SEDRENGU-109461 format. One record per residue (C-alpha): residue in one letter; x, y, z. Coordinates in steps of 0.1 Angstrom, whole numbers, plus 5000, padded with zeros to 4 digits. Layout:
BEGIN
aXYZ ...
// end
This chain:
BEGIN
x500250024999 x501450334990 x502650545022 x502650905027 x506550975031 x506251325049 x502751475050 x500151255066 x497451525061 x497751535026 x494651495004 x494251154991 x493551094954 x490350914939 x493050664923 x493550534957 x496650674970 x497150495004 x498450645036 x500750455059 x499050245084 x501250345112 x500050725118 x498250615148 x499750395178 x497950045177 x495750015206 x496849665222 x495949555258 x496149265280 x493748985277 x492749045312 x491449375307 x490049325273 x487649605265 x484349585247 x484949875224 x487750065207 x487850405196 x488850475161 x492450625157 x492450775122 x493751095111 x491451325092 x493351555065 x492051905063 x488551925050 x487851585058 x485151445081 x485551115100 x482350945098 x483250595114 x486250365118 x485850285083 x484850605060 x486050975057 x484251215035 x485851535024 x484351875017 x485051814978 x482851494980 x485751234982 x485150935003 x487950755016 x487550395027 x489950265054 x490849905042 x492749685071 x493849425043 x497149425022 x497049464986 x499349194968 x497449184935 x494248994949 x492149334943 x491449384980 x491749764977 x488849744952 x486649494963 x486349614999 x485949974990 x483449854965 x481149714994 x481250045012 x480550254979 x477550034973 x476150045006 x476450415008 x475450524975 x478850704966 x480250764931 x482850504923 x484850804908 x485250964940 x486450674962 x489950684977 x491750434997 x493650445032 x495350175050 x494050095084 x496050225114 x497049965139 x493649905160 x491949595171 x488649735153 x490449605122 x491549275136 x490948965110 x489348755136 x487948485111 x491848425104 x492648395139 x489448195148 x490447965119 x493947925134 x492847825166 x490247595154 x493047415134 x495747415157 x493647345189 x490347155184 x490846965217 x490047285238 x486247265228 x486347635214 x488147805241 x491247885218 x488648005191 x487248205216 x490548375227 x491248425189 x488048585181 x488848865204 x492448885191 x493849205178 x495449005150 x495649245116 x496549005089 x495948915054 x496048545045 x494048245037 x491248425016 x489948575044 x489348945034 x485748935020 x484748665044 x485948855074 x485349235064 x482049225040 x479649265071 x481749535089 x482049735059 x478449695046 x477349815080 x479650115080 x478350195046 x474850185057 x475550365089 x477250655068 x474250655046 x471750695075 x473850985092 x474051175057 x470251125054 x469451275087 x471651555079 x470051625047 x466551575063 x467151825090 x467952085065 x464852015046 x462551975074 x461451605065 x461851245078 x465051095070 x463550775060 x462150945028 x465951015017 x468050794999 x471550844983 x472750794949 x475950884929 x477351084960 x474251264967 x471651264993 x468151294973 x464651324982 x462351354949 x463551664933 x466051784961 x469651674965 x472651774985 x476351634979 x478051415005 x480551675009 x478251955020 x476551725045 x479551545061 x480451765091 x476851765101 x476151405094 x478751325120 x477051485146 x473851265142 x473150955161 x474250655143 x471950365143 x472550055163 x471549825132 x471849995103 x469449875074 x471149745044 x470249845007 x467449614990 x468849414961 x468149564928 x469849634893 x471449954902 x473649804929 x477249854923 x478149514942 x478249234914 x479749464888 x483249524878 x484449874879 x487850004873 x490249864900 x491650164922 x495050024920 x495349964883 x496150354872 x499250344894 x500550024886 x499950124847 x501750464849 x504350364875 x503250594902 x502250304924 x504850294954 x506349964966 x509049934993 x511749974968 x510250294955 x510450484989 x512750764986 x513851015016 x516551265022 x519851125031 x518850765023 x521450505018 x521050165002 x521849835019 x522249475006 x522649165029 x524348825033 x523248555055 x524648225063 x523647875054 x520247745068 x520347685106 x522147885133 x524848025113 x527048265126 x529348505109 x533148455113 x534748645087 x534548955063 x537049145042 x535949495049 x539149645031 x537849474999 x534449635005 x536249985007 x537649964971 x534149964958 x532850314945 x529950434965 x530650224996 x529550385028 x529950125057 x529549775068 x527349655096 x527749335109 x525749125135 x526248775149 x524248615118 x524548865088 x526549115072 x525149435052 x527049665028 x525750025027 x526450244997 x525150524980 x523250284956 x522149914959 x524349774931 x527449914946 x526249744982 x525549424966 x529249434948 x530649504981 x529249204997 x530748984968 x534149154974 x533949085012 x533348705005 x531648665042 x532248335057 x529848155082 x529947875104 x527147655116 x527447475148 x525347145141 x525246955108 x523847145079 x520547045064 x520346885030 x517946675009 x519046365025 x518146475059 x514746625047 x514046285033 x515146095067 x512846325086 x509846265066 x510345895064 x510845875102 x507846075108 x505645855085 x506845525101 x506245685136 x503245785156 x500846055140 x498046275156 x494346205147 x493246545128 x489746405118 x488246085118 x484445935114 x483045575113 x484745285119 x487845245096 x489244925113 x486044745104 x485844905067 x489644765064 x489244445082 x489944135058 x489644315026 x492144415000 x493244775008 x494845004978 x497945184990 x499845464973 x502645694987 x502846074973 x505346314979 x505746704976 x509046854978 x510247184993 x508747494977 x509847834972 x507748154971 x509748314942 x507848624948 x508248884921 x509349134948 x512349034971 x512049125006 x512649495011 x512349775037 x513150165043 x513750255080 x514350575094 x515350635131 x514750985142 x514151155177 x513550795195 x510950705169 x511550445142 x509450445110 x509450165087 x507950125052 x507649765040 x505349515023 x503749305051 x500649125055 x500449145094 x501749515101 x501449475140 x503649165139 x505949365118 x505849655141 x506849405172 x509549245153 x511249575143 x510749695181 x512249395195 x515149385171 x516349745185 x515049695220 x512349995221 x508749995229 x506249905203 x504950255207 x507950385192 x507450225158 x505450345132 x504650085104 x503850215070 x502249925049 x503449935011 x501849744981 x503049404980 x504549244947 x502848904951 x503348784986 x502048444982 x502548435021 x506048545023 x505148875035 x503548715071 x507248725080 x509448995087 x513248895090 x513849225066 x511849465092 x514349365121 x517249415098 x516149715084 x515649855118 x519049745131 x520749945102 x518550245106 x519450265143 x523050215138 x523650435108 x521450715123 x519650805088 x517550645065 x518450325047 x516450095023 x517649735025 x516649504998 x517449144996 x519149004963 x517148734944 x519548504953 x519448574990 x515548564987 x515548184973 x518348074998 x516648225028 x513048185020 x510548075046 x509847755023 x506847575015 x506947275038 x507946925022 x505346615027 x505146245024 x501646125023 x500545745026 x497045705012 x495145375018 x491645305009 x488845025001 x486245054976 x483044854973 x482244674938 x480444994925 x483745184929 x482545394959 x485245464985 x483745295022 x487245325042 x489945605036 x492945675056 x495345955050 x498745985067 x500746305062 x504146375074 x505346735071 x506746975095 x504147155118 x504547505102 x501147605109 x501947595147 x505147765141 x503548055121 x500948075146 x503648125173 x505148405151 x501948565145 x500448555181 x503548615201 x502048935213 x498748765223 x499348625256 x496348405262 x495748305228 x499348185225 x499148005258 x495647825248 x497347695217 x500647595234 x498347375258 x496847185228 x500147075212 x499846785189 x498846745153 x498647065130 x495647095115 x496847375091 x499547175079 x497346915068 x494447145059 x491847015031 x493146645038 x489546545046 x487846445011 x484946665001 x483346314992 x480846095011 x483045845029 x481445605058 x484745575075 x487945775072 x490845875095 x493346175086 x496746165106 x499346435110 x502946285115 x504846595127 x508546585110 x511146765127 x513746915106 x515947235107 x514047415076 x512647735080 x509047705066 x506147945066 x502748005048 x502447925010 x499648024988 x496747774995 x498547645027 x498447275036 x495547225009 x498147194980 x499546894996 x496446745007 x494746784975 x497446654953 x497546324971 x493546314977 x492746374940 x495546154925 x494345874948 x490745894938 x491745884903 x493945574911 x490845414928 x488645494898 x490845324874 x491645044895 x487844974896 x487545034858 x485245344865 x485145684847 x486945914873 x484246164867 x481445924874 x483445784905 x483546134919 x479846234911 x478745924930 x480546044962 x479046404962 x475546344970 x476346605001 x478146854979 x475647004952 x477747304948 x481047104940 x479246864918 x477947134895 x481247264894 x482446934883 x479746854858 x480047194841 x484047164837 x483746824822 x480946934798 x482847284790 x486247084786 x484846794766 x485646524790 x486346174771 x486545964802 x489945994810 x491045684790 x494545584779 x495545844752 x493146124759 x495646314778 x492846444801 x492646474838 x490046594865 x490346694899 x488246924921 x488447084956 x486447274983 x488147515006 x487447865022 x483847865016 x484547824978 x484347514953 x486147464920 x486647194898 x489547154871 x489946974838 x493646944825 x494946834792 x498846754794 x501346554779 x505146464779 x507546674755 x510746524757 x511946594793 x509146864801 x505646844811 x503647024788 x500247164798 x498047224768 x494747334783 x493247404818 x489447444822 x488347544856 x484647594871 x484447794902 x481447874926 x482748144952 x479448244965 x478348604960 x480648804941 x481449144948 x483749214916 x483448934889 x486349044872 x488649024902 x487348674910 x488048564875 x491748704877 x492348524910 x490948164897 x493148234865 x496248344885 x495648034909 x495447814881 x499047914866 x500447934901 x499547574908 x500747474874 x503947634880 x504547474915 x503947124894 x506347164866 x508947374879 x512447274887 x512747104920 x514347294950 x517247104962 x519347204994 x522847084999 x525147185029 x522347425040 x522047615011 x519147604988 x518947624952 x517747734923 x519048074934 x517648254900 x514348294886 x515448134854 x516947814872 x513547754885 x512047684851 x508747874859 x506447854829 x506848134803 x504148304784 x504648044756 x504447764779 x500947874793 x498047674784 x494747784771 x492747874801 x488847864803 x487147994837 x483647964841 x482248134874 x478847984888 x476348264898 x475548214935 x473548394962 x475648204989 x478148385012 x481148504996 x484048264996 x487648284990 x488648324954 x492848374958 x493648034968 x490847774959 x491947704923 x495747644933 x495447294950 x493647094923 x495747194895 x498546964902 x496346644906 x494446734874 x497746744853 x499146404873 x495846254863 x496146384827 x499746244825 x498745914835 x495745914806 x498446024781 x501345804792 x500145524814 x502445644841 x501445764876 x503246104886 x503246094925 x506146344934 x505746724931 x507246894912 x506846634885 x509946464871 x510346284839 x512846034853 x511945684853 
// end
């Protein structure tokens, strides 16, 4: 989100210039003294009136909508303001956007509650209760619309009533006879602009239950107006972290040691001083940064310094990862979900078993970690791409030993976070540099540094077992998933400041429901069990777009296909027979096969299907794929999605299309390998991501629905890989059970 670099009282443009979210000090209190209400801590520009915690209206008629979620390409700074504009009756051309200040008013309680439910189901809802009151502001898990549609609609409706009351008082009529349209309050032939009424409206009493607008063809919701972040991204005026410029600013590049607790032992500072533009070298126990008048010089200086690190314990590598996963899979697991009598279903019967594997994954975000920091008069200002601004503030404050109240965070636009911006190593590093240098500094990781020191997608091994009846229906299902408990580690990082929430989750340590999310099949299966086998390894892991669903869906949908072929049944018919309780998913699947010209998945067709349900949404994918020498070629992807009621259909379509290509890239890219604590590939080109010429023909059909909105940014990622794997079986007769795919025999 675009920060205001110097003047926080500047006027916000209608294109959505976003003011930094740290203008006010975040209001976080002890759990024991948790209040029922919080006061807004917005800052009004000259001529603006604060209507409520979500809306400000200027005298010129512009309407600023406060958005608590990070914009990283998913269109949240358009779809959320669209909800307000629709309910308020505003003119879309007058809408501006501002990042929410740190305040529990803007907490993503749906995300916090979902984390608690996945990690601490044994606490019978108490952990979820703590999380529901959490102050966690975070963007993740396709929760933005689901978490904030209702409060934003209430905010727009409240503002509409207040404006109507102000106009009615002037006209001497009942406010209920007034309406709003295109930025005006109207009553028969009379009308007044919002800007003329805003100051008076703020003085009226807000309704306790604001009435929402009735459905109608004039509603903005369900249409696709111009994205507010689009003009700035087209003309280059959109500000990302690396675009921030401050007086006297210097530039820093950084090097860190191999994975593990590596310590810096030697640098050649004299060699760095010979690089033109070099200013200084900053070292800590774990990293070295070169500071120069430009970033290129700083990075060249790091090469010249040839830093050396030592790691006190064995360095992690592929063999260690494989051994940890194998040991975990053969060891005891934790029951995450179960129903029916699985032992009875399996007793004395022939059971089909298959093992699947998913390798370590890199985020490979277009934007590498970056932050700009300035320490001045006992206050730290920091501009960075963050999906959790309060966590970024806490991390930066801890790094330099100051109170959180001394840190102001300005969230910037994120260049495709994919979950990486939930972690904030760069915030700590930039804070240390700014404090030591006593001047503004911009730190940016190189591409190699970002790919070697990622918070990786966790690797996994899955052992699937099932029994089918003569008709091919699954009557017994067991999934054992060995993977690190990355969800617990992520919750620890995000909720470190939430005392009771963290304690509640710690009590329930066991299986990690986040790490194996989506592992319960959407099909009607009488007896099933899903077990998580935690694998311990010295590998930094984090959230990766779609979370554990990517791993779970690959194993589930590939195995369903194997069961169908083993029973001699069309994979489509096999699935449809078990989707009696999932009409929305069944409709997606039947539509996708009809639209894609499904030929039964038989030998030589090169077609595969898969479906998935998560985050309140449903999707089915048909893929056409083949082998082309040593490469997997995907010729066609057809997806049908039901994401519930759509606020902005074009953004939904963009997210489904993006999810398809993201999932495909993860399936066909080069594998990530770790040797002696060093991860590779280290360049995007070496990752062999699909280029435009490699992209398949993509067809997306969106099913109209009046159901509550579901998530769109992640739901299409998980089913792509199994659909391609199933298509490759239809093309070659070989089962591809490892991601990313390899053509080696």
